[in-house]
C-alpha positions as CSV (number, residue, x, y, z in Angstrom):
1,M,-1.7,-25.5,-24.3
2,R,-3.0,-25.8,-21.1
3,P,-1.1,-26.7,-17.9
4,P,-2.0,-30.7,-16.8
5,V,-4.4,-30.5,-13.7
6,F,-3.7,-33.6,-11.1
7,E,-5.5,-33.8,-8.7
8,E,-7.5,-36.9,-7.3
9,R,-10.2,-38.1,-5.2
10,L,-9.5,-38.3,-1.4
11,S,-10.1,-42.4,-1.3
12,R,-7.9,-42.9,-4.1
13,Q,-5.2,-40.4,-2.5
14,L,-5.3,-42.5,0.8
15,L,-5.1,-45.9,-1.5
16,T,-1.6,-43.9,-3.6
17,L,-0.4,-43.2,0.1
18,A,-0.9,-46.8,1.5
19,R,0.7,-48.5,-2.0
20,S,3.9,-45.6,-1.4
21,I,4.4,-47.0,1.7
22,N,4.0,-50.4,1.0
23,G,6.8,-49.4,-1.7
24,T,9.3,-47.4,0.0
25,P,12.2,-49.2,2.2
26,G,11.9,-48.7,5.5
27,R,8.2,-50.0,5.9
28,T,9.2,-53.5,8.3
29,G,10.5,-51.5,10.8
30,L,7.0,-49.0,10.3
31,Y,4.8,-52.0,10.0
32,V,6.7,-53.2,13.4
33,L,6.3,-49.7,15.4
34,C,2.5,-50.1,14.2
35,A,2.3,-53.4,15.9
36,L,4.2,-51.9,18.9
37,I,1.7,-49.2,19.2
38,T,-1.8,-50.9,18.8
39,G,-0.6,-53.3,21.5
40,V,0.6,-50.7,24.1
41,I,-2.8,-48.9,23.2
42,I,-5.0,-52.5,24.1
43,A,-2.9,-53.2,26.8
44,T,-4.3,-48.9,28.1
45,A,-7.8,-49.7,27.2
46,A,-7.8,-53.2,29.4
47,A,-6.4,-50.4,32.7
48,Q,-8.9,-47.9,31.7
49,V,-11.7,-50.9,31.9
50,W,-9.9,-51.7,35.4
51,L,-9.8,-48.4,36.2
52,N,-13.9,-47.9,35.8
53,A,-14.5,-51.0,37.4
54,W,-12.8,-49.1,40.7
55,N,-15.1,-46.4,40.2
56,E,-17.5,-48.6,41.9
57,P,-15.9,-50.2,45.5
58,F,-13.9,-46.6,46.0
59,Y,-17.2,-44.3,45.8
60,N,-19.2,-46.5,47.7
61,A,-16.3,-46.8,51.0
62,I,-16.7,-43.2,50.4
63,E,-20.9,-43.4,50.5
64,K,-20.2,-46.0,53.8
65,K,-17.7,-44.2,55.6
66,D,-15.7,-47.0,55.2
67,L,-12.1,-45.8,56.3
68,D,-10.1,-49.4,55.4
69,G,-11.7,-49.9,52.6
70,F,-11.1,-46.1,51.3
71,F,-7.2,-47.2,51.7
72,T,-8.0,-50.4,50.4
73,Q,-8.7,-48.9,47.1
74,L,-6.4,-45.9,47.0
75,G,-3.8,-48.7,47.2
76,V,-5.2,-50.3,44.1
77,F,-5.7,-47.2,42.3
78,V,-1.4,-46.4,42.8
79,M,-1.2,-49.9,41.2
80,I,-3.3,-48.5,37.8
81,A,-2.1,-45.3,37.8
82,A,1.4,-46.5,38.1
83,V,0.8,-49.0,34.8
84,L,-1.2,-46.2,32.9
85,L,2.0,-44.1,33.3
86,L,4.3,-46.8,31.9
87,L,1.9,-47.3,29.0
88,N,1.6,-43.6,28.3
89,V,5.2,-43.0,28.4
90,A,5.6,-45.8,25.8
91,Q,2.9,-44.9,23.7
92,R,4.5,-41.5,23.4
93,Y,8.0,-42.7,22.5
94,L,6.3,-45.1,19.9
95,D,3.6,-42.4,18.4
96,M,6.9,-39.8,18.0
97,T,9.2,-42.2,16.7
98,I,6.5,-43.4,14.0
99,A,5.9,-40.0,13.3
100,L,9.8,-39.3,12.0
101,K,9.8,-42.6,10.2
102,L,6.9,-41.7,8.6
103,R,9.0,-38.5,7.7
104,Q,12.1,-40.2,6.5
105,M,9.7,-42.4,4.4
106,A,7.4,-39.5,2.5
107,T,10.1,-37.2,2.1
108,G,12.5,-39.4,0.6
109,D,10.1,-40.6,-1.7
110,L,8.7,-37.2,-3.0
111,I,12.9,-36.3,-3.3
112,E,13.2,-39.1,-5.1
113,N,10.5,-38.9,-7.2
114,W,11.0,-35.2,-7.9
115,M,14.6,-35.4,-8.4
116,S,14.4,-37.8,-11.3
117,H,13.8,-38.5,-14.9
118,K,14.4,-34.3,-14.9
119,R,10.6,-34.0,-13.4
120,A,12.2,-30.9,-11.1
121,A,12.7,-29.0,-14.3
122,R,9.7,-30.3,-15.7
123,I,7.2,-30.1,-13.1
124,G,8.0,-26.1,-12.8
125,R,6.4,-25.5,-16.1
126,A,3.5,-27.5,-15.3
127,G,1.0,-24.7,-14.1
128,Q,0.7,-24.3,-10.3
129,I,0.9,-28.0,-9.2
130,G,4.9,-27.0,-9.9
131,V,5.3,-23.5,-7.4
132,N,7.1,-24.2,-4.3
133,P,7.9,-27.7,-4.5
134,D,10.3,-27.2,-1.5
135,Q,7.5,-26.3,0.5
136,R,5.6,-29.5,-0.5
137,I,8.7,-31.9,-0.2
138,H,9.9,-29.9,3.2
139,E,7.5,-27.9,5.6
140,D,4.1,-29.7,4.2
141,A,5.4,-33.4,4.2
142,N,6.4,-33.0,7.8
143,H,3.1,-31.6,8.9
144,L,1.3,-34.3,6.9
145,T,3.5,-37.0,8.6
146,E,3.5,-35.3,12.8
147,L,-0.9,-35.0,11.7
148,T,-1.1,-38.4,10.5
149,T,0.6,-40.0,13.2
150,S,-1.0,-38.2,15.9
151,L,-4.9,-38.6,14.0
152,G,-4.2,-42.2,13.3
153,V,-3.1,-43.1,16.8
154,G,-6.1,-41.4,18.7
155,L,-8.8,-42.7,15.8
156,L,-7.3,-46.3,17.1
157,Q,-7.2,-45.2,20.5
158,A,-10.7,-43.8,20.1
159,T,-11.6,-46.9,18.8
160,L,-10.3,-49.5,20.5
161,L,-11.9,-47.8,23.9
162,L,-15.0,-47.6,22.3
163,S,-14.7,-51.5,21.9
164,S,-13.8,-52.1,25.8
165,F,-16.5,-49.7,27.5
166,I,-19.6,-50.3,24.6
167,G,-20.3,-53.6,26.3
168,V,-19.4,-52.1,29.9
169,L,-21.9,-49.5,29.6
170,W,-24.4,-52.0,28.0
171,V,-24.4,-54.2,30.7
172,L,-24.5,-51.4,33.1
173,S,-27.8,-50.2,31.5
174,Q,-29.3,-52.9,32.5
175,G,-29.7,-51.7,36.1
176,V,-30.7,-48.4,35.1
177,V,-34.7,-48.0,35.9
178,L,-37.0,-45.1,34.4
179,K,-39.6,-44.5,36.4
180,M,-42.3,-41.8,34.5
181,F,-46.1,-41.0,35.5
182,G,-46.2,-43.8,37.7
183,Y,-44.4,-46.6,35.3
184,S,-41.2,-48.1,36.1
185,F,-39.6,-49.4,32.0
186,S,-35.9,-49.9,31.1
187,I,-34.8,-49.8,27.8
188,P,-32.1,-52.0,26.5
189,G,-28.7,-50.5,26.0
190,Y,-30.1,-47.3,27.1
191,M,-27.0,-45.2,27.8
192,V,-25.4,-46.6,25.0
193,W,-28.0,-44.8,22.7
194,A,-28.0,-41.8,24.8
195,A,-24.2,-41.9,24.1
196,L,-24.4,-42.5,20.8
197,L,-27.5,-39.8,20.1
198,Y,-24.9,-37.3,21.7
199,A,-22.0,-37.9,19.8
200,I,-23.5,-38.3,16.1
201,T,-25.4,-34.8,16.6
202,G,-21.8,-33.2,17.6
203,S,-20.1,-34.5,14.2
204,A,-22.6,-33.5,12.3
205,F,-22.5,-30.1,13.6
206,S,-18.7,-30.0,13.8
207,W,-18.5,-31.2,10.3
208,L,-21.3,-28.6,9.0
209,V,-19.5,-25.7,10.4
210,G,-16.2,-26.6,10.0
211,R,-15.8,-27.8,6.5
212,R,-15.0,-24.4,5.2
213,L,-11.9,-24.5,6.4
214,V,-10.1,-27.4,4.6
215,K,-10.2,-25.3,2.1
216,L,-9.1,-22.3,3.5
217,Q,-5.9,-24.0,5.2
218,Q,-5.1,-25.4,1.8
219,T,-4.9,-21.9,0.5
220,R,-3.0,-20.8,3.3
221,Y,-0.1,-23.1,3.0
222,A,0.0,-21.8,-0.8
223,R,-0.3,-18.0,0.7
224,E,2.5,-19.0,3.3
225,A,4.8,-20.5,0.3
226,D,4.4,-17.5,-1.7
227,L,5.5,-15.3,1.0
228,R,8.2,-17.1,2.1
229,V,9.8,-17.7,-1.7
230,A,9.2,-13.9,-2.2
231,L,11.6,-13.8,1.5
232,V,14.1,-15.4,0.3
233,Q,14.5,-13.8,-3.1
234,G,15.0,-10.5,-1.3
235,A,17.6,-11.8,0.7
236,E,19.3,-13.2,-2.4
237,H,18.8,-10.3,-4.2
238,S,19.1,-7.4,-1.6
239,D,22.2,-5.5,-3.4
240,G,20.5,-5.6,-6.8
241,I,17.1,-4.1,-5.3
242,V,18.9,-1.7,-3.3
243,L,20.9,-0.5,-6.1
244,N,18.3,-0.1,-8.5
245,N,16.0,1.6,-5.8
246,G,13.4,-1.2,-5.7
247,E,12.9,-1.4,-2.0
248,R,9.5,0.0,-2.1
249,H,8.6,-1.9,-5.1
250,K,9.7,-4.9,-3.5
251,R,8.3,-3.4,0.4
252,E,5.2,-2.8,-1.2
253,A,5.5,-6.5,-2.8
254,L,6.5,-8.2,0.2
255,I,3.3,-6.5,1.8
256,G,1.1,-7.2,-1.0
257,D,1.8,-11.0,-0.1
258,L,1.5,-10.7,3.5
259,D,-1.9,-9.3,3.2
260,K,-2.9,-11.9,1.4
261,L,-1.7,-14.6,4.1
262,L,-3.5,-12.6,6.2
263,D,-6.5,-12.5,4.8
264,V,-6.8,-16.0,4.2
265,L,-5.9,-16.1,8.3
266,R,-8.4,-14.0,9.3
267,R,-11.0,-16.2,7.8
268,I,-9.3,-19.2,9.6
269,V,-10.0,-17.0,12.8
270,M,-13.5,-16.9,12.1
271,A,-14.3,-20.3,11.1
272,T,-11.8,-21.7,14.0
273,V,-14.0,-19.5,16.4
274,G,-17.8,-20.7,15.0
275,L,-16.5,-24.1,15.3
276,T,-14.7,-23.3,18.5
277,W,-18.3,-22.4,20.3
278,L,-19.9,-25.4,19.0
279,T,-16.8,-28.2,20.6
280,A,-16.4,-26.2,23.9
281,G,-20.1,-25.9,24.3
282,Y,-20.5,-29.4,23.4
283,G,-17.5,-30.1,25.8
284,W,-19.3,-28.8,28.9
285,V,-22.1,-30.0,28.3
286,A,-20.8,-33.6,28.2
287,L,-19.2,-33.0,32.1
288,V,-22.9,-33.4,33.0
289,F,-24.4,-35.2,30.6
290,P,-24.5,-38.7,31.8
291,I,-25.7,-37.6,35.2
292,I,-28.6,-36.2,33.6
293,V,-29.3,-39.6,31.5
294,A,-28.0,-41.7,34.4
295,A,-30.0,-39.5,37.3
296,P,-33.8,-40.9,37.3
297,A,-31.9,-44.5,38.4
298,Y,-30.0,-42.7,40.7
299,F,-32.7,-41.0,42.7
300,G,-35.8,-44.0,42.0
301,G,-32.8,-46.1,44.3
302,S,-31.8,-48.7,41.4
303,L,-28.2,-47.2,41.2
304,S,-25.9,-47.1,44.0
305,F,-23.7,-43.9,44.4
306,G,-20.9,-45.9,43.0
307,E,-22.7,-48.1,40.5
308,L,-23.7,-44.0,39.6
309,M,-20.0,-43.0,39.0
310,M,-19.4,-46.4,36.6
311,V,-21.9,-45.7,34.9
312,V,-20.6,-41.6,34.7
313,G,-17.1,-43.3,33.7
314,A,-18.0,-46.0,30.8
315,F,-20.5,-43.2,29.7
316,N,-17.8,-40.7,29.6
317,Q,-15.5,-43.0,27.5
318,V,-18.1,-44.0,25.2
319,Q,-18.8,-40.3,24.4
320,Q,-15.3,-39.5,24.1
321,S,-14.3,-42.0,21.8
322,L,-17.2,-41.2,19.5
323,R,-16.7,-37.4,19.9
324,W,-13.2,-37.9,18.4
325,F,-14.3,-36.7,15.4
326,V,-15.6,-33.1,17.0
327,D,-12.7,-32.5,19.0
328,N,-10.0,-33.0,16.1
329,A,-12.7,-31.1,13.2
330,S,-10.2,-28.5,12.9
331,T,-7.2,-30.8,12.9
332,I,-8.7,-33.4,10.0
333,A,-9.6,-29.8,8.0
334,D,-5.5,-29.2,8.5
335,W,-4.5,-32.6,7.7
336,R,-7.0,-32.7,4.6
337,A,-5.4,-29.8,3.4
338,S,-1.9,-31.1,3.7
339,L,-2.4,-34.2,2.0
340,L,-3.8,-32.3,-0.8
341,R,-0.6,-30.4,-1.2
342,V,1.6,-33.3,-0.8
343,M,-0.5,-35.7,-2.6
344,N,-1.3,-33.6,-5.4
345,F,2.4,-32.8,-6.3
346,R,3.4,-36.7,-5.6
347,Q,0.5,-37.6,-8.3
348,A,1.9,-34.7,-10.6
349,L,5.2,-35.8,-10.5
350,M,4.1,-39.5,-11.3
351,Q,1.1,-38.7,-13.9
352,I,3.7,-35.6,-15.7
353,D,5.0,-38.3,-18.3
354,D,1.7,-39.6,-19.0
355,F,0.4,-36.4,-19.5
356,E,3.5,-35.1,-22.0
357,A,3.2,-38.8,-23.9
358,G,-0.7,-37.9,-24.5
359,A,0.2,-34.0,-25.6
360,E,1.8,-33.6,-29.3
361,R,5.5,-33.9,-28.4
362,F,9.0,-34.4,-30.1
363,E,10.5,-38.1,-30.8
364,R,13.5,-38.2,-28.9
365,V,16.3,-40.8,-29.9
366,E,19.9,-41.7,-29.8
367,H,21.7,-41.1,-32.7
368,P,23.0,-44.3,-34.3
369,Q,26.4,-42.4,-35.3
370,G,26.4,-40.4,-32.7
371,L,26.0,-37.1,-33.5
372,F,23.4,-34.3,-33.1
373,A,20.4,-33.7,-35.5
374,L,16.9,-32.0,-35.9
375,D,14.5,-33.2,-38.3
376,D,11.0,-31.1,-38.9
377,V,11.5,-29.9,-35.3
378,V,8.6,-27.4,-34.5
379,V,9.0,-26.4,-30.7
380,M,5.5,-25.7,-29.3
381,S,5.1,-23.2,-26.1
382,A,1.5,-21.9,-25.0
383,H,1.0,-19.3,-27.7
384,R,4.2,-20.2,-29.5
385,R,5.7,-22.1,-32.0
386,T,9.7,-22.0,-32.8
387,R,11.5,-23.7,-35.4
388,A,15.1,-23.0,-37.0
389,S,15.7,-22.0,-40.3
390,E,16.7,-25.4,-41.0
391,A,14.6,-28.2,-41.7
392,H,17.1,-31.2,-41.8
393,L,20.1,-30.7,-39.8
394,T,22.9,-32.6,-38.8
395,V,26.1,-31.7,-36.8
396,K,29.1,-33.3,-37.4
397,P,32.3,-34.0,-35.0
398,G,34.2,-30.8,-34.3
399,E,31.4,-28.8,-35.8
400,R,30.5,-25.5,-34.3
401,V,26.6,-24.1,-34.4
402,L,25.2,-21.0,-33.4
403,F,21.4,-20.3,-33.5
404,T,20.3,-17.3,-32.9
405,G,17.1,-15.2,-34.1
406,L,15.9,-11.9,-32.2
407,P,14.0,-11.3,-29.0
408,G,10.8,-13.4,-28.7
409,A,11.7,-16.2,-31.5
410,G,12.0,-18.2,-28.0
411,K,15.4,-19.4,-28.0
412,G,15.3,-20.3,-24.4
413,I,12.4,-22.9,-24.6
414,F,14.5,-24.0,-27.8
415,F,17.7,-25.1,-25.7
416,L,15.1,-26.5,-22.9
417,A,13.4,-28.6,-25.5
418,I,17.3,-29.8,-27.0
419,G,18.3,-30.5,-23.2
420,G,14.6,-32.4,-22.7
421,L,13.2,-30.1,-20.0
422,W,10.3,-29.5,-23.0
423,N,8.7,-31.9,-24.7
424,W,5.9,-30.5,-26.2
425,G,6.5,-29.9,-30.0
426,S,6.6,-32.4,-33.2
427,G,9.7,-33.3,-35.1
428,R,12.4,-35.4,-34.3
429,I,15.2,-34.5,-31.8
430,S,18.6,-37.0,-32.3
431,L,21.2,-36.3,-29.5
432,P,24.8,-37.7,-29.0
433,P,25.3,-40.5,-26.0
434,A,24.6,-38.7,-22.8
435,E,28.1,-39.5,-21.1
436,D,29.6,-37.3,-24.3
437,T,27.9,-34.3,-23.7
438,V,27.3,-31.0,-21.2
439,F,24.5,-28.0,-20.5
440,L,25.8,-25.1,-19.5
441,A,22.6,-22.4,-18.8
442,Q,23.6,-19.1,-18.8
443,R,23.4,-19.0,-15.0
444,P,25.3,-22.0,-14.0
445,F,24.2,-24.2,-10.7
446,V,26.8,-23.7,-7.9
447,P,26.4,-27.1,-5.7
448,P,27.1,-26.7,-1.6
449,G,30.7,-27.5,-1.0
450,S,34.1,-26.9,-1.7
451,I,35.2,-25.5,-5.1
452,R,36.3,-29.6,-5.5
453,T,32.6,-30.4,-5.0
454,I,32.0,-27.9,-7.7
455,L,34.3,-29.0,-10.3
456,T,33.4,-32.8,-9.9
457,Y,29.8,-32.4,-9.7
458,T,28.6,-34.1,-12.5
459,N,28.2,-37.8,-13.0
460,G,31.3,-37.6,-16.3
461,V,34.1,-36.3,-14.1
462,H,36.2,-38.7,-12.7
463,P,38.3,-38.1,-9.4
464,M,41.6,-36.3,-10.6
465,D,44.4,-34.6,-9.2
466,D,44.7,-31.3,-7.8
467,D,46.9,-30.1,-10.8
468,D,44.5,-30.9,-13.2
469,M,42.0,-28.2,-11.6
470,K,44.4,-26.2,-10.5
471,A,45.4,-26.0,-14.3
472,A,42.0,-25.7,-15.5
473,L,41.2,-22.9,-12.7
474,K,44.3,-20.9,-13.8
475,R,43.5,-21.7,-17.7
476,V,40.1,-19.9,-17.1
477,G,41.6,-17.4,-15.2
478,L,40.5,-18.3,-12.1
479,G,43.8,-19.0,-10.9
480,H,43.4,-17.8,-7.2
481,L,40.8,-20.3,-6.0
482,G,43.4,-22.8,-6.9
483,D,44.5,-22.8,-3.3
484,A,41.0,-23.0,-1.9
485,L,39.9,-26.3,-3.1
486,D,38.8,-28.0,-0.1
487,R,37.6,-24.6,1.5
488,V,33.8,-24.4,2.1
489,E,32.1,-21.3,1.4
490,R,28.6,-20.6,0.0
491,W,30.4,-20.0,-3.6
492,D,27.3,-19.0,-5.0
493,R,27.2,-15.7,-2.9
494,E,31.1,-15.3,-2.7
495,L,31.7,-15.5,-6.6
496,T,30.0,-13.4,-9.3
497,N,27.6,-15.0,-12.0
498,Q,30.4,-14.7,-14.6
499,D,32.9,-16.8,-12.4
500,R,30.8,-19.1,-11.6
501,Q,30.4,-19.2,-16.0
502,L,34.2,-19.2,-15.6
503,L,34.0,-22.1,-13.3
504,A,31.8,-23.7,-15.4
505,L,33.9,-23.7,-18.3
506,A,36.5,-25.2,-16.4
507,R,34.2,-27.9,-15.3
508,V,34.2,-28.8,-19.1
509,L,38.0,-28.5,-19.2
510,L,38.2,-31.4,-16.9
511,M,35.4,-33.3,-18.5
512,K,36.6,-33.0,-22.0
513,P,32.8,-34.2,-23.2
514,K,32.7,-34.5,-27.3
515,W,29.5,-32.3,-27.5
516,V,28.7,-28.8,-25.7
517,F,25.4,-27.4,-25.8
518,S,25.3,-23.6,-24.6
519,D,22.3,-21.5,-23.7
520,G,24.5,-18.4,-24.2
521,M,26.9,-19.0,-21.2
522,I,29.8,-19.5,-23.9
523,D,29.1,-16.5,-26.2
524,M,28.9,-14.5,-23.1
525,I,32.2,-15.2,-21.7
526,R,33.1,-14.8,-25.5
527,E,31.8,-11.2,-25.4
528,T,34.5,-10.0,-23.1
529,Q,37.3,-12.8,-23.4
530,P,37.1,-13.7,-27.1
531,D,40.9,-15.1,-27.2
532,L,40.2,-17.2,-23.9
533,I,37.0,-18.6,-25.6
534,H,38.6,-19.1,-28.8
535,A,42.1,-20.6,-28.1
536,I,40.4,-23.3,-26.1
537,F,38.5,-24.2,-28.6
538,D,41.2,-24.5,-30.6
539,E,43.3,-26.1,-28.5
540,E,42.0,-28.4,-25.3
541,L,38.6,-28.3,-26.7
542,A,39.6,-28.8,-30.7
543,G,37.8,-31.8,-31.4
544,S,34.5,-31.2,-29.7
545,S,31.4,-29.8,-31.9
546,L,29.5,-26.6,-29.7
547,I,26.2,-26.3,-30.5
548,S,25.3,-22.4,-29.1
549,I,22.3,-20.1,-28.5
550,Y,22.7,-16.7,-28.4
551,N,20.6,-13.2,-29.0
552,K,23.5,-11.9,-30.9
553,P,25.1,-13.0,-34.7
554,I,29.0,-13.1,-33.8
555,K,31.7,-12.4,-36.4
556,N,34.6,-14.0,-36.9
557,A,35.5,-17.7,-37.0
558,L,34.4,-19.6,-34.1
559,Y,31.2,-21.6,-35.7
560,D,31.1,-23.1,-38.6
561,R,27.6,-22.1,-39.5
562,L,24.5,-19.4,-37.9
563,V,21.2,-21.6,-37.9
564,A,18.0,-18.3,-37.7
565,L,15.3,-19.3,-35.2
566,T,12.1,-18.3,-35.9
567,S,8.9,-17.9,-34.4
568,E,4.8,-17.3,-35.0
569,V,2.1,-16.9,-32.8
570,E,-0.9,-18.9,-32.8
571,G,-3.5,-17.3,-35.3
572,E,-1.1,-14.4,-36.0
573,A,2.0,-14.3,-38.9
574,A,5.2,-14.6,-38.6
575,E,7.2,-13.0,-35.9
576,P,9.8,-10.5,-38.2
577,G,13.0,-11.8,-37.7
578,P,15.6,-14.0,-39.0
579,A,13.5,-16.7,-41.3
580,T,16.2,-18.3,-43.3
581,A,19.4,-19.0,-43.7
582,T,20.1,-16.4,-45.5
583,D,18.7,-13.9,-43.5
584,I,21.5,-13.9,-40.6
585,R,24.9,-15.3,-42.0
586,L,28.5,-15.2,-42.3
587,A,29.8,-12.5,-44.1
588,D,32.7,-12.9,-46.5
589,Q,34.9,-10.8,-43.9
590,G,33.2,-12.7,-41.0
591,G,30.6,-9.9,-40.5
592,A,27.1,-11.2,-40.1
593,V,24.6,-9.0,-41.5
594,G,20.6,-8.6,-41.1
595,P,18.0,-9.6,-43.3
596,E,18.1,-6.0,-45.0
597,G,21.8,-7.0,-45.8
598,N,22.6,-4.4,-42.9
599,P,25.5,-5.2,-40.9
600,I,24.4,-6.2,-37.7
601,P,26.8,-5.2,-34.9
602,D,29.2,-7.4,-33.0
603,P,29.3,-6.5,-29.0
604,A,32.5,-8.1,-28.9
C-alpha cells in the first residue's frame, strides 16, 4: 500500500486558499482591511499623478531661471510630499495588520484541521506529506502570509499606478515627434509601447532564469525542517546520546543534515546570482532608457525640458509597474514554494478521509451492547498482514484480555487500529462508547502546565477536589507530587517515563473508565510493580475491562484470556510465532507455555 500523494495545481490551490479564507471566522475584518488599503493605494496613485504633473512647471522654472516660480513649486512639493507621507504610513500600518490577520486565520485554520478527527496522528503515517507538520503550520504558514500580503499589496499598487500613468504617458506621447532621414512622424502611444516592450522583455527573461528557484526554495524548506527536528531530538535526548557514547554518531548525522541544507542553499545562491545579473542590469538601464527613447523629440524641439521630465516620470511609473514581476521574481518563487508546502499539507488533511475511504479499510462501529468485539479483523500495513488467533472475539464488561505475539507480529499497529489511528485493513471493529474508554500509550503524553492540568487533561475527567487527586497520586506511588498540584514545570522532562506512566495510571483512577485499552503500558508497570496493578484492578477498577497488547505473555490471574497475534508478510508464508489460541496459553499453574510446550519465562 503506497502512501497517498496530495498535490494540486497552482490555480486550484489559489481557489482553495480563497475558499478557506472566505469560510474562516474573522473574514469580515479582513475584507474591511483590504477595502481600506485599496482606498489608500488609490489615493497614493492620484498623489503620484499630481507629483508627476508638478515636474513640468518645476523644471521649466529651473530652465527659465524663474526664482519665484521655483519657490512656488517647492511649496507645492511640500504639500504633495506631506500627503504622500501620510498615505505611506497608513499603507504600511494596513499592510502589517493584514499580514497579522492572515496569519491568525491561516494558522488557526491549519491547527483546526490538523488537531481534529484524529488527523494529527493519521497524517503522520500518510507519507512525506506528514513529515514536520509543525514546520508547515508555524513557519511556512507565517512566511506564506507575509509574502502573500507583500506581493498582493505590491501587485495592486503596481496595477493602479499602471492604470493611472498609462493614460498620462499616452497623452504625452502625442508631443513626441520623431525625425529620421529628413522625415518627421509620430507613433500613437509611442512611449507606452516602448515601456511595454521593455517590461515584457525583462519579465520573460526573469521567468526563464528564476523559475528553478521555486523547486529549490521548496526543497530548502524541507531541509530546514529536517535539520531543526534533528536538533530538537538531540536536545531532548542528550542524556541518552551521551550515556550511550552516541555523540559522534549524532554529530555526524547533524552534519549530514546540515550538508544537505547547505547544498540546496548553494544552488539557491547560484540561481539568485544569475537572476540578479538580469534584474540589476535591467534596473540600471531603466535609469536612461526613457531619456534615450524621448531624446529625439527633445532635441528636435517638440518637447520642453519640463515636458521631457514629465515624460520620463510617467515612463518610469509605467515601466516600474510593468516590471513588478521582474523585481519580485525571486520573492514570487519563494511564495510559490511556501504555498506548495502549506496548501499541499492542508489538502492532505482534508483529503485523507477520502483517500482512506478509497482503500480497503475496517468497518468501525459502536457496539450495540457497549462491548468490544473483533470480527475477521486483518490489519494491513505496507507489506504485512496482522490478525488475531480468534477470528470472532467478544470481550464482556469486567473481562481482561491480553493480545501478544513475537517481535514483528504487528502489535503496535494492531493497537493503532483499535484506537482509530490506522484504518487500513478488513473486518469489523466494534467499540464501546468513547466516553467509557481510555487508551494508554507506552509513552504517555504529558501536556504543559501543572500536575492538576495533567490529571484533568482528558475530556472524560470532571473537575474534582484536591483530596481525590492527592489520593490517586499516593495510590500509584507519586504521593510526593500531591504538594505540587499547581506548580508549573516542564514535567515531560522532570519525570521519568515510568513516572509518566504512573501519572497516567493516576488519571485512570480518577476517570474510572469502564474500558481500558493499553499498548503495553499496564504490563510495563506490572513488570516492576505487579502488586500495585493487581490491587488496582481488583479494587478501584474491579468492574473495568482491560484489553492490553504486549510482547510478553505474563503469568498469574490478571488476565482471563490470552489471544495470539500472527503476522504474514506479503508473498511469504506466515512468520514463525503463535498461530492459535493454544500456542500461547495460560498454564494450569498460572504460567505460560510456547508453541512447543516449553515454558515461557515471565520477567515479572
